[in-house]
C-alpha positions in Angstrom: 16.6 176.2 102.5 15.9 172.5 102.5 15.6 170.9 105.8 18.7 168.9 106.5 18.6 165.1 107.4 18.9 164.0 110.9 19.7 160.6 112.2 16.6 158.8 113.5 18.3 158.0 116.8 21.7 157.7 118.4 22.0 154.1 117.7 21.5 154.3 113.8 24.4 157.2 113.9 26.6 154.9 115.9 25.9 151.8 113.8 26.2 153.8 110.4 29.6 155.3 111.6 31.0 151.7 112.7 29.6 150.6 109.5 31.5 153.0 107.7 34.7 152.3 109.6 34.4 148.5 109.6 34.5 147.5 106.0 37.0 145.4 103.7 39.8 147.3 105.5 39.3 145.1 108.5 39.3 141.7 106.7 40.9 142.6 103.5 43.4 145.2 104.2 44.3 144.9 107.9 45.4 141.1 107.9 47.6 141.6 104.9 49.3 144.7 106.0 49.6 143.4 109.7 51.0 140.1 108.1 53.4 142.1 105.8 54.6 144.4 108.7 55.5 141.9 111.5 52.4 141.0 113.1 52.6 141.6 116.7 54.9 144.8 116.1 52.3 146.3 113.6 49.5 145.6 116.2 51.3 147.6 118.9 51.9 150.4 116.3 48.2 150.3 115.3 47.0 150.6 118.7 49.3 153.6 119.5 48.3 155.4 116.2 44.5 154.7 116.9 44.7 156.2 120.4 47.0 159.0 119.7 45.9 160.1 116.4 42.8 158.4 115.1 40.3 158.9 117.9 41.2 162.7 118.1 40.9 163.0 114.6 37.5 161.1 114.2 36.3 163.5 117.0 37.3 166.4 115.3 35.5 165.3 112.0 32.3 164.8 113.9 32.4 168.1 115.8 33.2 169.9 112.3 30.3 168.5 110.7 28.1 169.2 113.7 29.4 172.7 114.2 28.7 173.8 110.4 25.7 171.4 109.6 27.6 171.1 106.2 29.4 168.2 104.3 33.1 168.7 104.0 33.1 171.4 101.2 30.7 173.6 103.0 32.2 173.0 106.3 35.5 174.1 105.4 34.1 177.1 103.3 32.3 178.1 106.5 35.8 178.5 108.2 37.1 180.4 105.2 35.4 180.6 101.8 39.0 180.1 100.2 39.1 176.7 101.7 36.0 175.1 100.1 38.2 173.3 97.7 39.9 171.5 100.4 36.7 169.9 101.4 36.2 168.8 97.7 39.6 167.3 97.5 38.8 165.2 100.7 35.5 163.6 99.2 37.4 163.3 95.8 39.9 161.2 97.5 37.2 159.1 99.2 35.4 158.6 95.9 38.5 157.5 94.0 39.0 155.1 96.7 35.3 153.9 96.5 35.8 153.4 92.7 38.4 150.6 93.4 36.6 149.4 96.5 33.7 148.7 94.4 36.0 146.5 92.1 37.0 144.4 95.3 33.2 144.2 96.2 32.8 142.7 92.5 35.5 140.1 93.3 33.3 139.3 96.4 30.2 139.0 94.5 31.9 136.6 91.9 33.4 134.5 94.8 30.1 134.3 96.4 28.8 132.4 93.2 32.1 130.4 92.9 31.6 129.3 96.5 28.6 127.1 95.6 30.8 124.7 93.5 34.3 125.7 95.0 35.2 126.6 91.4 38.7 127.5 92.6 39.8 124.0 93.0 43.0 122.9 94.4 45.0 126.0 92.9 43.2 129.2 94.1 46.1 131.3 92.9 46.1 129.9 89.4 42.2 130.3 89.5 42.3 134.0 90.7 45.2 135.2 88.3 44.1 133.4 85.1 40.4 132.8 85.4 39.1 135.6 87.4 41.3 138.4 86.2 43.2 136.9 83.2 46.1 138.8 84.9 48.6 140.8 83.1 51.5 142.7 84.7 54.5 142.7 82.5 57.0 145.3 83.7 58.0 146.0 80.1 54.4 146.8 79.1 53.2 148.8 82.2 50.2 150.4 80.4 48.7 147.1 78.8 45.4 146.8 80.0 44.6 143.3 79.1 41.4 141.6 78.4 38.1 143.1 79.7 36.4 140.6 82.2 32.7 140.8 81.8 32.0 138.7 84.8 33.8 141.2 87.0 31.7 144.0 85.3 28.5 142.4 85.9 29.6 142.2 89.5 30.6 145.8 89.5 26.8 146.8 88.1 25.3 144.5 90.9 27.6 146.3 93.5 26.5 149.6 92.4 22.9 149.0 92.3 23.1 147.7 96.1 25.0 150.7 97.1 22.4 153.0 95.3 19.5 151.1 97.1 21.3 151.6 100.4 21.5 155.5 100.1 18.2 155.9 98.0 16.5 158.2 100.6 19.6 159.1 102.5 19.6 158.6 106.3 16.2 157.1 106.5 17.6 154.2 104.4 21.0 154.0 105.9 19.6 153.8 109.4 17.7 150.9 108.7 20.1 149.1 106.4 23.2 149.3 109.1 21.2 147.0 111.4 21.9 144.2 109.0 25.1 145.2 107.4 26.9 145.7 110.8 25.3 143.2 113.1 25.1 140.4 110.6 28.8 140.2 109.9 29.8 140.4 113.6 27.7 137.1 114.0 29.5 135.6 111.1 32.9 136.9 112.3 32.6 135.2 115.6 31.9 131.8 114.0 35.0 132.2 111.9 37.2 133.1 115.0 35.9 130.0 116.8 36.8 127.8 113.8 40.0 129.6 113.1 41.5 129.4 116.6 40.5 125.7 116.8 42.3 124.5 113.6 45.6 122.3 114.1 48.7 124.5 114.0 46.6 127.5 114.9 48.9 128.6 117.8 51.7 129.3 115.6 49.9 131.9 113.5 48.3 133.4 116.8 51.8 133.5 118.4 53.1 135.6 115.2 50.0 137.9 115.5 50.1 138.8 119.3 53.9 138.6 120.0 55.6 141.8 118.9 59.3 142.0 118.0 59.8 145.3 120.0 63.0 146.3 118.1 60.9 146.8 115.0 59.1 149.7 116.4 62.4 151.7 116.6 64.7 150.1 114.2 65.1 153.2 111.8 68.2 151.7 110.4 67.2 148.4 109.1 69.5 146.0 107.3 68.8 145.1 103.8 65.6 143.2 103.2 64.4 144.2 106.7 61.4 146.3 107.5 62.3 149.7 109.1 60.4 151.4 111.8 59.6 154.2 109.2 57.5 151.8 107.0 56.1 150.2 109.9 54.6 153.5 111.6 53.6 154.7 108.1 51.6 151.4 107.4 49.9 151.6 110.9 48.9 155.3 110.9 47.6 154.9 107.2 45.7 151.8 108.1 44.1 153.8 111.1 43.1 156.5 108.6 41.7 154.0 106.1 39.8 151.8 108.7 38.3 154.8 110.5 37.3 156.6 107.3 39.2 159.7 108.5 40.2 162.2 105.7 37.6 161.0 103.3 34.9 163.8 104.4 32.6 160.9 105.4 32.5 161.4 109.1 32.0 165.2 108.7 28.8 164.5 106.6 27.7 162.1 109.3 28.5 164.5 112.0 26.4 167.2 110.0 23.2 164.9 110.6 23.7 164.9 114.3 21.1 166.3 116.7 21.9 168.3 119.6 21.5 165.6 122.3 24.5 163.3 120.8 27.5 163.1 122.9 30.4 163.5 120.5 33.2 162.2 122.8 31.5 159.2 124.2 30.1 158.1 120.7 33.5 158.8 119.2 35.3 156.2 121.5 32.5 153.7 120.8 32.8 154.1 117.3 36.8 154.0 117.1 37.0 151.1 119.6 34.4 149.3 117.8 36.3 149.6 114.6 39.7 148.4 116.2 37.8 145.5 118.1 36.5 144.2 114.7 39.8 144.4 113.0 41.7 142.7 116.0 39.1 139.9 116.7 39.0 139.4 112.8 42.9 139.0 113.0 42.5 135.9 115.2 40.3 134.1 112.7 42.9 135.0 109.9 46.1 134.4 111.8 44.6 131.1 113.3 43.9 130.0 109.7 47.5 131.1 108.5 49.0 128.9 111.2 46.9 126.0 110.3 48.1 126.4 106.6 51.8 126.8 107.8 51.5 123.7 109.7 49.9 121.7 106.9 52.5 122.9 104.2 55.5 122.6 106.7 56.8 126.1 106.1 57.4 129.0 108.6 54.5 131.3 109.0 56.4 134.1 107.5 56.5 132.3 104.2 52.9 130.8 104.0 51.5 133.2 101.7 52.3 136.1 99.6 50.8 139.4 100.8 49.1 142.1 99.0 45.5 143.0 97.7 44.8 139.5 96.2 45.5 137.8 99.5 41.6 137.5 100.4 40.9 135.7 97.1 43.9 133.3 96.9 44.6 132.5 100.8 41.0 132.4 102.1 39.9 129.9 99.4 42.8 127.6 100.1 41.9 127.9 103.9 38.1 127.1 103.1 39.2 124.1 101.0 40.7 122.5 104.2 37.6 123.1 106.4 34.6 120.9 107.0 31.6 122.1 105.1 33.7 124.1 102.8 30.9 125.2 100.5 28.9 126.6 103.5 32.0 128.3 105.1 32.9 129.7 101.5 29.4 131.2 101.0 29.2 132.6 104.6 32.7 134.3 104.4 31.8 135.9 101.0 28.6 137.1 102.2 30.3 138.6 105.3 32.9 140.3 103.2 30.1 141.7 100.9 28.2 143.1 104.0 31.3 144.6 105.5 32.2 146.4 102.2 28.8 147.8 101.3 28.7 149.8 104.7 32.0 151.7 103.6 31.1 152.0 100.0 27.6 153.7 100.6 29.2 156.0 103.3 31.8 157.3 100.5 29.0 157.7 98.3 26.9 159.7 101.0 30.1 162.0 101.5 30.2 163.1 97.9 26.4 163.0 97.5 25.8 165.2 100.5 28.2 167.6 99.2 26.5 168.0 95.9 23.2 168.4 97.4 24.4 171.0 99.9 26.1 173.3 96.9 23.9 172.5 94.0 20.6 171.7 95.6 20.0 168.2 93.9 17.7 165.9 95.7 18.7 162.8 97.3 17.9 160.5 94.4 19.5 162.9 91.7 22.8 163.3 93.6 23.0 159.5 94.3 22.2 158.1 90.7 25.0 160.7 89.6 27.6 159.6 92.0 26.8 155.9 91.3 27.0 156.3 87.4 30.3 158.0 88.1 31.4 155.1 90.3 30.8 152.8 87.5 32.7 154.6 84.9 35.6 155.0 87.3 35.6 151.4 88.2 35.9 150.1 84.6 39.8 150.2 84.6 40.1 147.6 87.3 37.8 145.4 85.2 40.6 144.5 82.8 43.4 142.1 83.3 45.9 144.6 84.8 43.3 145.9 87.0 44.7 144.6 90.1 48.2 146.1 89.3 46.5 149.7 88.9 44.4 149.0 92.1 47.5 148.3 94.0 49.0 151.5 92.9 46.0 153.8 93.4 45.3 152.2 96.8 49.1 153.1 97.7 48.8 156.9 96.4 45.3 157.7 97.7 45.7 155.9 101.2 49.5 156.8 102.2 49.8 160.0 100.3 46.2 161.5 99.6 44.7 160.7 103.2 47.8 161.9 104.8 47.6 165.2 102.9 44.1 165.6 103.8 44.6 164.8 107.5 47.6 167.0 107.6 45.6 170.0 106.0 42.6 169.3 108.4 44.8 169.6 111.4 46.3 172.9 110.3 43.2 174.4 109.2 40.9 173.2 112.3 44.0 173.3 114.7 45.5 176.7 113.9 42.8 178.7 111.7 39.7 177.9 113.5 41.3 177.1 116.1 41.6 173.9 118.2 40.6 175.5 121.6 37.5 176.8 120.0 36.5 173.4 118.7 37.4 171.8 121.9 34.9 174.0 123.7 32.3 173.4 121.1 32.9 169.4 121.7 33.0 169.8 125.5 29.7 171.8 125.5 27.9 168.9 123.6 29.5 165.8 125.7 29.2 164.2 129.0 32.8 163.3 128.9 35.5 166.3 128.4 38.7 166.5 126.4 41.5 168.5 127.6 44.3 170.7 126.1 46.2 167.8 125.1 43.7 167.2 122.4 44.7 170.7 121.1 48.5 169.7 121.4 47.7 166.4 119.2 45.8 168.2 116.7 48.0 171.3 116.3 51.5 169.7 116.6 52.0 165.9 117.2 49.8 164.5 114.3 51.2 167.2 111.9 54.6 166.5 112.6 54.4 162.9 112.4 52.5 163.1 109.0 55.2 165.6 107.7 57.8 163.3 108.7 56.2 160.2 107.1 55.3 162.0 103.9 59.0 163.0 103.5 60.1 159.7 104.1 57.6 158.2 101.6 58.5 160.5 98.8 62.3 159.7 99.5 61.8 156.0 99.4 59.6 156.1 96.3 62.2 158.2 94.4 64.9 155.9 95.4 63.3 152.4 95.2 61.0 150.4 92.9 57.5 149.8 94.1 56.4 146.4 94.6 57.0 143.5 92.2 56.2 145.6 89.2 58.5 148.3 89.8 57.4 151.8 90.2 59.0 153.5 87.3 58.4 157.1 85.9 55.2 156.1 84.3 53.8 154.8 87.5 54.7 157.7 89.6 53.3 160.0 86.9 49.9 158.0 87.4 49.8 158.1 90.9 50.7 161.9 91.4 48.8 162.7 88.4 45.7 161.1 90.0 46.2 163.5 93.0 46.7 166.6 90.9 43.5 165.6 88.8 41.6 165.5 92.0 42.9 168.8 93.2 42.2 170.7 89.8 38.7 169.2 90.0 38.3 170.3 93.4 39.1 173.9 92.8 36.7 173.7 89.8 33.8 172.7 91.9 34.7 175.2 94.5 34.6 178.1 92.0 31.1 176.7 90.4 28.2 178.9 91.0 25.9 177.3 93.9 22.2 176.8 93.3 20.7 179.5 95.8 17.8 177.0 96.8 20.5 174.7 98.3 
């Protein structure tokens, strides 16, 4: 059996895990979800979900990886051979997310180039929709791909080349790269926060961000057009899962590389709070800048921008236009986004790559090259004019549904089949700080009950209502659920494949 990788030191593990958690989700996804779901109310729900569900689940995944010394498929197979498919399902969800994540990174690469000349001009929305995407999204032609965007494709190739370089030699390369890709963005983030909160009109944006409308947290019967508590809490817990990289199989793989001296409890809290702190601090920069734009345009903060996955590439260039030294701030901003993104991307690649190595005995380079080539192929649909539309749908189904299913299954398998008390004993043996029976209760009962309720609500709402501006009709429902079924069948096939005995 080949010797398993081990982190060079505790700092490398912590930085790699924080880097996986801190990604585009903190400055791309967190701001637009927070803005869409009420600002301060969402922030409260996010913190509650982080402490009550996110941290315990992150601890569980690290411990499962350490206890089994396997990536996700092997880890679940050690609990029960019949459950190997579930581990493949988790890393499959993560890989599909990585495929559209790399498309967003391609946008970042292109905007880094555009920043040198501020190519978006005075109308960033028109530039993004027409010049960058040549966007299509006719509800009457939902399957129309539109034109192929070659500049995005070249950005995709560069993105996957960078990801491949980062994971070339496994933990040895990752442990060195994270010093730049984690600490570098933080230095730039502080610069943007200072600038954002000192802009004229920033106070209005910051007030929207930190002042919760408490009624939103328990308003389960909203008036037409209002956001209900169901949607708010679903958005919050989905953002926690996405941001912490829980349910992707990543943290199980990272946990499998731990040595016996690493304290699981303490490091989980450091990583979880480090991720949350980055998102929250970054929010001050974003909402300060949104307040400035609202003040300049003379509109309420709730109407200043259109939320969605394109927010970063429409709103931020508008904000950059109004800053002193806009070329410099544009370059720095998209460098920061790219560095944040690459951490999460190569962690998702490592989750699948380590799973393939464990079962089939591939070398680091063989597995990483194969996964990267597959990533380029799966990223091609997002290179067309309608790519942003399909990206939005895949993001919804993979994050709201796929991750929730994985987390629910993990809680049931480890909570009841392993069971939770045995895992708690394992964690406490390897930690200075201890966890008590309340950890068992959250894993076995509270988190599964919450996810089942929210999944039921999600299915009901999507069957009753349209999805987004395009309308989620039967073909989009078939596409979203079909993707999940395809991942499921692929997972079963991989679990039944004969392993290479040398692995």
